[in-house]
C-alpha positions as CSV (number, residue, x, y, z in Angstrom):
1,M,64.8,91.3,96.3
2,N,65.5,94.8,95.0
3,Q,62.6,96.9,93.6
4,A,64.6,97.4,90.4
5,E,64.6,93.6,89.8
6,P,60.8,93.2,89.4
7,D,60.6,96.3,87.2
8,S,63.5,95.0,85.1
9,L,61.8,91.5,84.9
10,A,58.5,93.1,84.0
11,A,60.1,95.2,81.3
12,L,61.9,92.2,79.9
13,E,58.7,90.2,79.9
14,E,57.0,93.0,78.0
15,R,59.8,93.2,75.5
16,V,59.6,89.4,74.9
17,R,55.8,89.6,74.5
18,Q,56.2,92.5,72.0
19,T,58.8,90.5,70.1
20,A,56.6,87.5,70.0
21,E,53.7,89.6,68.6
22,L,56.1,91.1,66.0
23,V,57.3,87.7,64.9
24,A,53.7,86.5,64.5
25,R,52.8,89.6,62.4
26,L,55.9,89.2,60.3
27,R,55.0,85.5,59.7
28,Q,51.5,86.5,58.6
29,A,52.9,89.1,56.3
30,R,55.4,86.6,54.8
31,D,52.6,84.0,54.3
32,A,50.5,86.7,52.6
33,A,53.4,87.7,50.4
34,V,54.1,84.1,49.4
35,A,50.4,83.5,48.6
36,G,50.5,86.7,46.5
37,Q,53.6,85.6,44.7
38,Q,52.1,82.2,44.0
39,A,48.9,83.8,42.6
40,A,51.0,86.1,40.4
41,E,53.0,83.2,39.1
42,R,49.8,81.3,38.3
43,A,48.4,84.3,36.5
44,A,51.7,84.8,34.6
45,A,51.7,81.2,33.5
46,E,48.1,81.5,32.3
47,A,48.9,84.7,30.4
48,R,51.9,83.0,28.7
49,S,49.6,80.1,27.8
50,E,47.0,82.4,26.4
51,A,49.6,84.4,24.5
52,A,50.9,81.2,22.9
53,R,47.4,80.1,22.0
54,L,46.7,83.5,20.4
55,A,49.9,83.4,18.5
56,E,48.9,80.1,17.0
57,E,45.5,81.4,16.2
58,L,47.0,84.4,14.5
59,E,49.2,82.3,12.3
60,A,46.2,80.1,11.3
61,L,44.2,83.2,10.4
62,R,47.1,84.6,8.4
63,A,47.3,81.3,6.5
64,E,43.6,81.3,5.9
65,R,43.7,84.9,4.7
66,A,46.5,84.0,2.2
67,Q,44.3,81.1,0.9
68,V,41.3,83.3,0.5
69,R,43.3,86.0,-1.2
70,A,44.7,83.4,-3.7
71,R,41.2,82.1,-4.4
72,V,39.8,85.6,-4.9
73,E,42.7,86.5,-7.3
74,K,42.0,83.3,-9.2
75,L,38.3,84.2,-9.5
76,L,39.1,87.7,-10.7
77,E,41.5,86.3,-13.3
78,Q,38.7,84.0,-14.5
79,I,36.2,86.9,-14.6
80,D,38.8,89.0,-16.6
81,A,39.3,86.1,-19.0
82,L,35.6,85.7,-19.6
83,M,35.1,89.4,-20.2
84,A,38.0,89.5,-22.6
85,G,36.9,86.5,-24.5
């Protein structure tokens, strides 16, 4: 066997080992990215749900304000009528 062959084989083994380590690191990075994406998607869904709930609450408050305004205007009209009469 030639001296270059064991060195060549050792270099090839080292490159295969490094490649395997790189693949493992890349898989871990991919798994972390997927987990991050899933967490972001859950947070976005929760935010959309909260936004919809707040929009409904805002509409209810606006309707209530309109009712209160109408009642106050009616009371003011009654007070004006009493003071005029």
